C-alpha positions in Angstrom: -29.2 93.8 -97.0 -30.3 96.3 -100.0 -32.8 94.5 -102.6 -32.4 94.2 -105.7 -35.8 95.0 -108.0 -36.8 93.4 -111.5 -39.7 95.4 -113.2 -41.8 92.7 -115.4 -44.6 94.2 -117.9 -47.7 92.0 -119.1 -48.5 91.1 -122.5 -52.3 90.1 -124.0 -54.2 88.9 -121.5 -54.3 91.7 -118.6 -56.6 94.1 -120.5 -59.7 95.1 -119.3 -62.2 98.0 -119.3 -61.6 100.7 -116.9 -58.1 99.6 -116.4 -56.2 102.1 -114.3 -59.2 104.0 -114.0 -58.8 104.6 -110.3 -55.4 105.6 -110.2 -55.3 108.1 -113.2 -58.0 110.2 -110.9 -55.3 111.5 -108.9 -52.3 111.0 -111.6 -52.6 112.9 -114.8 -49.3 111.4 -115.7 -51.6 108.3 -117.1 -54.0 109.9 -119.4 -51.2 112.0 -120.8 -49.7 108.5 -121.7 -52.6 107.6 -123.6 -53.1 110.9 -124.7 -49.1 110.6 -126.5 -50.4 106.9 -127.9 -53.8 108.5 -129.0 -51.8 111.0 -131.4 -50.1 108.5 -132.9 -52.6 105.6 -133.6 -55.6 108.1 -134.9 -58.3 107.1 -132.6 -59.0 107.9 -128.6 -56.9 105.1 -126.6 -57.9 105.9 -123.4 -61.6 106.1 -124.5 -61.4 102.8 -126.0 -60.1 101.5 -122.4 -62.5 102.7 -120.3 -65.7 102.4 -122.5 -65.1 99.4 -124.2 -67.0 98.1 -126.0 -65.1 94.7 -124.9 -65.1 93.3 -127.8 -63.1 96.1 -129.5 -60.3 95.8 -126.8 -59.8 92.3 -126.9 -59.1 92.4 -130.4 -55.2 92.1 -130.5 -54.7 95.0 -132.7 -56.2 97.3 -130.0 -55.5 95.2 -127.1 -51.1 95.4 -128.0 -51.3 99.4 -127.9 -53.2 99.5 -124.6 -51.5 97.0 -122.3 -48.2 99.0 -123.5 -49.3 102.3 -122.8 -50.9 101.5 -119.6 -47.9 99.7 -118.5 -45.1 102.8 -119.7 -47.9 105.0 -117.9 -47.5 103.2 -114.3 -43.8 103.0 -115.2 -43.6 106.6 -115.4 -46.0 107.5 -112.7 -43.5 105.1 -109.9 -40.2 106.7 -111.3 -42.5 110.5 -110.4 -43.2 109.0 -107.1 -40.4 107.0 -106.2 -37.4 108.3 -107.7 -34.2 106.5 -108.7 -34.8 102.8 -108.2 -31.4 99.8 -107.2 -32.9 98.3 -110.8 -31.3 95.2 -111.8 -33.1 93.7 -114.9 -36.4 94.3 -116.8 -37.8 91.6 -118.6 -41.7 91.3 -120.2 -43.8 88.8 -121.4 -44.6 88.8 -124.9 -45.8 92.4 -126.1 -44.4 93.3 -122.5 -41.0 93.3 -124.2 -41.3 96.0 -126.5 -42.6 97.7 -123.1 -39.4 96.7 -121.4 -37.3 98.3 -124.0 -39.5 101.7 -123.9 -38.7 101.7 -120.1 -35.4 101.1 -120.8 -34.9 104.2 -123.3 -33.8 101.9 -126.1 -37.5 102.2 -128.0 -39.5 105.3 -128.4 -42.9 105.2 -127.4 -44.1 106.8 -129.9 -42.5 104.0 -132.1 -43.1 101.1 -130.2 -47.4 102.5 -129.9 -47.0 101.7 -134.1 -45.2 98.7 -134.0 -47.5 96.9 -131.5 -50.6 97.7 -133.4 -48.8 96.6 -136.3 -47.9 93.6 -134.9 -51.1 92.8 -133.8 -52.4 93.4 -137.2 -50.2 91.3 -138.7 -50.9 88.5 -136.3 -54.3 88.3 -136.7 -54.0 88.2 -140.4 -51.1 85.7 -140.8 -53.6 82.9 -139.7 -57.3 82.8 -141.1 -60.2 83.0 -138.6 -61.3 79.6 -137.1 -58.5 77.9 -137.9 -55.9 78.6 -135.1 -56.5 77.8 -131.5 -54.3 77.9 -127.8 -55.1 76.1 -124.8 -53.3 75.8 -121.1 -52.2 72.7 -120.0 -51.7 72.9 -116.0 -49.7 69.9 -114.2 -48.3 68.6 -116.7 -44.2 69.0 -117.1 -42.4 71.0 -120.4 -40.8 67.5 -121.3 -44.4 65.6 -121.9 -46.3 68.3 -123.1 -43.1 69.0 -125.7 -43.4 64.9 -126.6 -47.1 65.2 -127.0 -46.7 68.3 -129.2 -43.8 66.5 -131.6 -46.7 63.0 -131.5 -49.5 65.4 -133.1 -47.4 68.0 -135.4 -48.3 66.3 -138.7 -48.3 67.1 -142.5 -50.3 70.2 -142.7 -51.1 70.7 -138.9 -49.1 71.9 -136.5 -49.0 72.5 -132.7 -46.0 73.6 -130.0 -45.6 74.9 -127.0 -46.1 78.9 -127.1 -45.5 79.8 -123.5 -43.6 78.1 -120.6 -45.3 80.5 -118.0 -45.1 78.7 -114.9 -43.8 75.1 -113.3 -46.5 72.9 -114.6 -48.1 75.5 -116.8 -47.3 75.5 -120.4 -49.7 77.1 -123.7 -49.6 75.2 -126.4 -50.8 76.9 -129.7 -51.5 75.8 -133.6 -54.0 74.4 -135.5 -57.1 74.3 -134.3 -57.4 70.2 -134.6 -53.6 69.3 -133.3 -54.5 71.7 -130.6 -57.6 69.6 -129.4 -55.7 66.4 -130.0 -53.0 67.7 -127.6 -55.6 69.0 -125.1 -57.6 65.2 -125.1 -54.0 63.5 -124.8 -52.8 66.2 -121.9 -56.4 64.9 -119.7 -55.5 61.2 -120.9 -51.9 62.0 -119.3 -53.8 63.6 -115.7 -53.1 66.7 -116.3 -54.7 69.0 -113.7 -56.5 71.3 -115.9 -56.8 71.8 -119.6 -58.4 75.0 -121.2 -58.7 76.1 -124.2 -57.8 80.2 -124.4 -60.7 82.4 -125.9 -57.9 83.5 -129.0 -58.0 83.3 -132.5 -54.7 83.7 -133.0 -52.2 80.8 -132.4 -49.3 83.3 -131.0 -45.6 82.3 -130.9 -45.2 79.0 -132.9 -44.2 79.0 -136.4 -48.1 79.6 -137.9 -46.6 83.4 -137.0 -43.5 83.3 -139.7 -45.1 85.2 -142.7 -45.8 88.2 -139.9 -42.8 87.6 -138.4 -41.2 88.3 -142.2 -43.0 91.6 -142.2 -42.4 92.8 -138.9 -38.7 92.6 -139.8 -39.0 95.0 -142.3 -40.9 97.3 -139.7 -38.7 97.1 -137.3 -35.8 98.0 -139.7 -37.4 101.2 -140.4 -37.3 102.0 -136.3 -34.6 103.6 -134.4 -33.4 101.7 -131.5 -30.9 102.7 -129.0 -28.9 100.6 -126.7 -31.0 100.2 -123.3 -30.4 101.9 -120.2 -31.2 98.7 -118.1 -30.5 95.2 -118.6 -33.7 93.4 -120.8 -34.4 89.5 -120.7 -35.0 88.8 -124.3 -38.1 86.1 -124.4 -36.6 84.0 -127.4 -33.5 83.2 -125.9 -33.7 84.2 -122.0 -30.6 86.6 -122.5 -29.3 90.6 -123.0 -28.7 92.1 -126.1 -26.0 94.5 -126.1 -26.5 95.0 -129.9 -29.1 96.8 -131.7 -29.1 94.6 -134.9 -29.6 91.4 -132.0 -32.3 93.1 -130.7 -34.3 93.7 -133.8 -33.4 89.9 -134.5 -34.9 88.7 -131.2 -38.4 90.8 -131.6 -38.6 89.2 -134.8 -37.8 85.9 -133.9 -40.4 86.2 -130.8 -43.0 86.6 -132.9 -43.4 83.0 -133.8 -40.8 80.8 -130.9 -42.3 80.5 -127.6 -42.1 82.4 -124.3 -39.6 80.9 -121.7 -40.9 82.8 -118.6 -39.9 80.3 -116.4 -36.2 80.6 -117.4 -36.3 84.7 -117.4 -37.8 84.1 -113.4 -35.4 82.0 -112.5 -32.2 83.8 -114.0 -33.6 87.0 -112.4 -33.2 85.2 -109.0 -29.7 84.1 -109.6 -28.7 87.4 -110.5 -29.7 88.6 -106.9 -33.1 89.9 -108.2 -35.4 89.5 -104.6 -38.2 92.1 -105.7 -40.4 91.9 -108.8 -42.4 94.7 -109.7 -45.1 93.8 -112.5 -45.9 97.4 -114.2 -49.1 97.2 -116.0 -52.5 96.0 -115.7 -53.7 93.1 -113.8 -51.3 90.5 -111.8 -51.2 87.9 -114.1 -47.0 87.9 -113.7 -47.0 88.0 -110.2 -48.8 85.1 -109.5 -46.9 83.7 -111.7 -43.3 84.3 -110.4 -44.1 83.4 -107.3 -44.6 80.0 -108.3 -41.6 80.0 -110.4 -39.4 81.1 -107.3 -41.1 80.9 -104.1 -39.0 83.1 -101.8 -39.1 86.4 -104.5 -41.1 89.3 -103.5 -43.5 89.6 -106.1 -46.2 92.7 -106.1 -48.4 94.4 -108.8 -48.3 98.1 -109.1 -51.8 98.1 -110.1 -53.6 95.7 -107.8 -55.9 97.6 -105.6 -55.8 100.8 -107.8 -53.0 102.2 -105.7 -49.3 102.6 -105.9 -48.7 103.0 -102.4 -46.5 99.6 -101.7 -42.8 101.3 -101.2 -39.6 98.8 -101.2 
């Protein structure tokens, strides 16, 4: 039986100082890809990822280009080493959706780098520091969390699901006070774990709408092509085959939740047997296996090697 392969691309949270270093030593294409991006950004992105400081790398406007470029570099390396693949579909988690579009030849790397750097700045500026928060809730189903968020969204304060990451793992986002209230309610409902995330930007909720409007203007000036491979989008768990639709879902993605559970289930429904995580870290591989246990899930960067061959 011929296996069907999907590639997925991570979002923020997968970055680390020194990422891809042991892969780049033997594969010049990695640093070459970072050099292309550095020329667009006006600073040495590879140097930042390798030397830090960590505090700067973790700032949204620097994190987003770093993860995107690292993921594209691994994609290019995989193509060099493995050649043609029986690909069926691509998808990216949040920021990773831009990477998926680059790898599907829908979006040029230099345009994507500029866009995600801007996206990061707009997100940071949309909500004053200290006013937004995110938290992960483990062990409660989506319906319960949705209801808690609705209950605690009051005049002037918002909280909503931001990422449906895995079965029993949902991230919420919104104003600090509202997020804290839902965290306490979740504990009272016997959630296995409730973790406030170390971020100040409440991604994928209505607080990002001002940023989305500005991003829409920037996206209107960027040239897109129709993807060479199907790309499943976060907002509606659908493929889009019109340029304006792609622009539209990228705008909506900024303030609507990432529907990752449904995305992975759709891949399995399409006959995907193997999902390769193309980016630093292995966050998505763990989530994917929890969503559909029968899938083979592999991170290309895990262990610093790319020796695994389907």
